[in-house]
Structure formats: structure tokens, C-alpha cells
C-alpha positions as CSV (number, residue, x, y, z in Angstrom):
1,X,67.6,-115.6,131.4
2,X,68.5,-113.0,128.7
3,X,65.2,-111.2,129.2
4,X,65.8,-110.7,132.9
5,X,69.3,-109.5,132.4
6,X,68.2,-107.1,129.8
7,X,65.3,-105.8,131.9
8,X,67.6,-105.1,134.8
9,X,70.0,-103.2,132.6
10,X,67.3,-101.1,131.1
11,X,66.1,-100.2,134.6
12,X,69.6,-99.3,135.6
13,X,70.1,-97.2,132.5
14,X,66.8,-95.4,133.1
15,X,67.8,-94.7,136.7
16,X,70.9,-93.0,135.6
17,X,69.1,-90.9,133.0
18,X,71.0,-91.7,129.8
19,X,70.5,-89.5,126.8
20,X,72.0,-91.0,123.7
21,X,71.5,-87.9,121.5
22,X,73.7,-85.4,123.4
23,X,76.9,-85.1,125.4
24,X,74.9,-86.2,128.4
25,X,75.2,-89.8,127.2
26,X,76.9,-90.8,130.4
27,X,76.7,-87.7,132.5
28,X,74.4,-86.9,135.4
29,X,74.3,-83.8,137.5
30,X,77.6,-82.6,136.0
31,X,79.4,-85.8,137.0
32,X,80.6,-88.7,134.9
33,X,78.9,-92.0,135.2
34,X,80.6,-95.3,134.4
35,X,78.8,-97.7,132.1
36,X,80.8,-100.7,133.4
37,X,79.1,-103.0,135.9
38,X,80.6,-102.9,139.4
39,X,81.1,-106.4,140.7
40,X,79.3,-107.0,144.0
41,X,80.7,-110.4,144.7
42,X,84.2,-111.4,145.9
43,X,86.2,-110.7,148.9
44,X,85.6,-107.2,150.1
45,X,87.5,-104.6,148.1
46,X,89.0,-106.9,145.5
47,X,87.9,-109.1,142.6
48,X,89.7,-111.7,140.5
49,X,89.3,-111.6,136.8
50,X,90.9,-109.9,133.8
51,X,94.1,-110.9,132.1
52,X,95.9,-111.7,135.4
53,X,95.9,-111.1,139.1
54,X,93.6,-109.1,141.3
55,X,92.0,-105.8,140.8
56,X,90.6,-103.6,143.6
57,X,87.0,-102.5,143.2
58,X,88.1,-98.9,143.0
59,X,90.3,-99.7,140.0
60,X,87.5,-101.5,138.2
61,X,85.3,-98.4,138.8
62,X,87.9,-96.0,137.5
63,X,88.8,-98.1,134.5
64,X,85.1,-98.2,133.7
65,X,85.0,-94.4,133.9
66,X,87.9,-94.1,131.5
67,X,86.3,-96.6,129.1
68,X,82.9,-94.7,129.2
69,X,84.6,-91.4,128.4
70,X,86.6,-93.0,125.5
71,X,83.5,-94.5,124.0
72,X,81.7,-91.2,124.1
73,X,84.7,-89.3,122.5
74,X,84.9,-92.0,119.8
75,X,81.2,-91.6,119.1
76,X,81.8,-87.9,118.6
77,X,84.5,-88.6,116.1
78,X,87.6,-87.9,118.2
79,X,90.8,-89.9,117.4
80,X,93.0,-89.1,120.4
81,X,92.8,-87.6,123.9
82,X,95.1,-86.0,126.4
83,X,95.7,-87.3,129.9
84,X,94.5,-84.0,131.2
85,X,91.1,-84.3,129.5
86,X,90.6,-87.8,130.7
87,X,91.2,-86.7,134.3
88,X,89.0,-83.6,133.9
89,X,86.1,-85.4,132.4
90,X,86.1,-88.2,134.9
91,X,86.5,-85.8,137.8
92,X,89.7,-87.6,139.0
93,X,93.1,-86.2,139.9
94,X,95.5,-86.4,136.9
95,X,98.0,-88.2,139.1
96,X,95.4,-91.0,139.9
97,X,94.6,-91.5,136.2
98,X,98.3,-91.6,135.4
99,X,99.0,-94.1,138.1
100,X,96.2,-96.4,136.9
101,X,97.3,-96.3,133.3
102,X,101.0,-96.9,134.1
103,X,100.2,-99.7,136.5
104,X,98.4,-101.6,133.8
105,X,100.9,-100.9,131.1
106,X,98.6,-98.5,129.2
107,X,101.0,-95.6,129.1
108,X,104.6,-94.6,129.5
109,X,105.8,-92.2,132.2
110,X,105.4,-88.7,130.9
111,X,103.0,-89.6,128.1
112,X,100.4,-87.0,127.6
113,X,98.2,-88.2,124.7
114,X,96.5,-91.5,123.7
115,X,94.9,-93.0,120.7
116,X,91.3,-93.6,121.7
117,X,90.7,-96.9,120.0
118,X,94.0,-98.4,121.2
119,X,93.4,-97.3,124.8
120,X,89.8,-98.4,124.7
121,X,90.5,-101.9,123.5
122,X,93.3,-102.3,126.0
123,X,91.0,-101.4,128.9
124,X,88.3,-103.7,127.6
125,X,90.9,-106.5,127.5
126,X,91.9,-105.8,131.1
127,X,88.3,-105.8,132.2
128,X,87.6,-109.1,130.4
129,X,85.0,-107.6,128.0
130,X,85.0,-110.2,125.2
131,X,81.7,-111.6,124.0
132,X,81.6,-113.6,120.8
133,X,78.3,-115.5,121.4
134,X,75.8,-112.7,121.9
135,X,74.7,-110.0,119.5
136,X,72.4,-107.1,118.9
137,X,70.1,-107.0,115.9
138,X,68.9,-103.8,114.2
139,X,65.9,-104.3,111.9
140,X,62.9,-106.3,113.0
141,X,61.3,-106.9,109.7
142,X,60.9,-110.1,107.8
143,X,64.7,-110.8,107.7
144,X,65.3,-109.7,111.3
145,X,62.3,-111.9,112.5
146,X,63.8,-114.9,110.6
147,X,67.1,-114.4,112.4
148,X,65.5,-113.8,115.8
149,X,63.5,-117.0,115.4
150,X,66.8,-118.9,114.8
151,X,65.8,-120.0,111.4
152,X,69.3,-119.2,110.1
153,X,71.5,-118.5,113.2
154,X,70.5,-121.9,114.5
155,X,73.6,-123.1,112.5
156,X,75.8,-121.2,115.0
157,X,76.2,-120.7,118.8
158,X,75.3,-117.0,118.4
159,X,72.4,-115.6,120.4
160,X,70.6,-112.4,119.6
161,X,70.0,-110.8,123.0
162,X,68.4,-107.5,121.9
163,X,66.5,-106.3,118.9
164,X,65.9,-102.7,117.7
165,X,63.7,-101.0,115.1
166,X,62.6,-97.5,114.3
167,X,59.0,-98.5,113.5
168,X,56.9,-97.4,116.5
169,X,54.5,-100.1,115.7
170,X,57.1,-102.8,116.5
171,X,58.7,-101.1,119.5
172,X,57.6,-102.9,122.6
173,X,56.4,-106.0,120.8
174,X,58.1,-109.4,121.1
175,X,59.5,-111.7,118.5
176,X,59.9,-115.0,120.3
177,X,61.4,-114.1,123.7
178,X,63.1,-110.9,122.5
179,X,61.4,-107.5,123.0
180,X,61.9,-105.0,120.2
181,X,63.3,-101.6,121.4
182,X,64.0,-98.2,120.1
183,X,67.6,-97.7,118.6
184,X,68.3,-95.1,121.3
185,X,68.8,-98.0,123.7
186,X,71.7,-99.5,121.7
187,X,74.5,-97.4,123.2
188,X,73.6,-97.7,126.9
189,X,72.9,-101.4,126.6
190,X,76.0,-102.1,124.6
191,X,78.0,-100.5,127.3
192,X,76.3,-102.6,130.0
193,X,76.3,-105.9,128.2
194,X,79.7,-105.7,126.5
195,X,78.3,-107.1,123.2
196,X,80.9,-107.1,120.5
197,X,78.8,-108.0,117.4
198,X,76.0,-106.0,115.8
199,X,73.7,-107.5,113.1
200,X,72.1,-105.3,110.4
201,X,68.8,-106.6,108.9
202,X,67.3,-103.3,107.8
203,X,66.5,-102.1,104.3
204,X,69.8,-101.7,102.4
205,X,69.4,-97.9,102.2
206,X,69.6,-97.7,106.0
207,X,72.6,-100.0,106.5
208,X,75.4,-97.4,106.4
209,X,73.6,-95.3,109.1
210,X,73.0,-98.3,111.3
211,X,76.6,-99.4,110.9
212,X,77.9,-96.0,112.1
213,X,75.5,-96.2,115.1
214,X,76.7,-99.7,116.0
215,X,80.4,-98.6,115.6
216,X,79.7,-95.7,117.9
217,X,78.2,-98.0,120.5
218,X,81.5,-99.9,120.6
219,X,80.8,-102.9,118.4
220,X,83.9,-104.8,117.3
221,X,82.2,-106.5,114.4
222,X,79.2,-105.8,112.2
223,X,77.4,-108.6,110.3
224,X,75.6,-107.0,107.4
225,X,72.7,-109.1,106.0
226,X,71.8,-106.4,103.5
227,X,73.1,-105.6,100.1
228,X,73.9,-102.1,101.3
229,X,77.6,-101.0,101.4
230,X,78.9,-100.0,104.9
231,X,82.1,-98.4,106.0
232,X,82.1,-98.1,109.8
233,X,85.9,-97.6,110.1
234,X,89.0,-99.7,109.6
235,X,89.0,-101.0,113.1
236,X,85.6,-102.5,112.7
237,X,85.3,-106.1,111.3
238,X,82.7,-106.2,108.6
239,X,81.1,-109.4,107.3
240,X,78.4,-109.3,104.6
241,X,76.1,-112.2,104.1
242,X,73.6,-112.4,101.3
243,X,70.9,-115.0,100.5
244,X,72.4,-118.3,99.7
245,X,75.7,-117.7,101.6
246,X,76.9,-120.1,104.3
247,X,75.8,-118.6,107.6
248,X,77.9,-120.9,109.8
249,X,81.0,-120.1,107.7
250,X,80.4,-116.4,107.9
251,X,80.1,-116.5,111.7
252,X,83.3,-118.6,111.9
253,X,85.0,-115.9,109.9
254,X,83.8,-113.2,112.3
255,X,85.0,-115.1,115.4
256,X,88.4,-115.8,113.9
257,X,88.9,-112.2,112.8
258,X,87.8,-110.9,116.2
259,X,90.3,-113.1,117.9
260,X,93.1,-112.1,115.6
261,X,92.4,-108.5,114.9
262,X,95.1,-106.0,116.0
263,X,92.4,-103.7,117.1
264,X,90.9,-106.3,119.6
């Protein structure tokens, strides 16, 4: 059940004391906390997944640490990072980070700097984080409620797995089976659930701000159901759908662009 999965992730996030408003987004007691789930199944210290072959559990954890740090730096507006900073902020030896990245073809020997989005997407590909059938929705008003109740998205295979709104009267309430949460849960949940698509159903004036929040949370695509203009960055796929537009065709466009985007 989506609700059970979401509840477990929220408990885990609360346990690790996330704070989405400051640099402590994924820090605790001075250390760096990975937002990637650590598989508990499989044979001992190895798991099978990803683009090919077998990864050791330790590798999965370290790649998750790198990805968490990259997401945080992207949220802060950084474009590139040094190998030294990745090692320092994840509290790992630089030689270990270098060995991991070289092993997976993410850097050349002697390379000292990385483009954040390029490295982030490459690590997500290795970890198998591709999710085209689940989405987050921001805006639980009349339009958002319609989408949540599948009055429109029923034409597609897309499921809204979490909804967010700034109205304190709506936070904690349920629309169908989905509980409405505060937007400060978007970033930790996106990191846990690896959702790639964010839906905007807010008033048009809030669309640009929400788009930037979703981009910072790592969304690959943003589906804008408002008339507001958004510009979350050239690496983010944007689809705008207005009343009367073909919902199924718009979703098909998003999926095709996700699969063919050079940034994904």
C-alpha cells in the first residue's frame, strides 16, 4: 500500500531529524546521512540490481551518500563540486570516493571537479532510481482534489503518492487515500521514494516558487496544471496542461521526454 510505504518513510525521516530549511537537510550530529534506502534483502553483503552486475552493500551506501550531498548542493544553487569537497562532506577518505567513481565510470583518473547534475543523474542511473508511474502533487484545492480523485489522471497509469499544501487547515486531512502534508516534507520524501515527477495544482501565482522547490527536491519533470509560467532549469522537463488539453497525451509526452532526455 502506498500509504504504508509513505508512513514508514515519514517515520524514518523524523527519526533522522531532517530540516529542509537549513544546511542540516541531511546532516545529523555533524555527520552526513544518506537519503538512499539500504537494501536489507539479498545474499549478505551484496545486492543485484542497477545497470549491470552486483554491488556490495557498502557501495550502495556510499553512492547514496554522494547522491544526497549532490542533491543538497544543487538545492543551494551550486553547479559543480570538487572531489575533495565530496570526500570531506561525506566523511570518507578521498581515495575511497575516487575509487568508487572510477569503478563505475563516473570520473577519469586525476579528475578533480564534477558537474553536479551530470554526476547526480549518473549515480541515480546506477542505483536504478527511475520512476515514471508515481508523482507528488502540490496544491490540494479544487484542481488538486480532482487530480487526486483520479477524475483526470484516470486516463493514465500515473499514481499520485503524496500531496502537499501550505494551508494548515488541509494539512493532515485526507483526500481519498492520500494524506495532505506540509511542503517541508517534499525533499526528504522525494529522496526516499525516488519520485521523478512533480505536479503543480496551486494558484498560478505560486507555480514558479513550487517549481523551484520541486526541482530542488530532485524532480526530473514538472507537470504544470496552472496558467503560471515556470522556469525550473534547462535540465528539468516541463509540461503545461490547461483545461481542455489531452491529459493522456501530455503524460505520454512527459514519459517519452524522460526516457530520451540527455539529463536523465
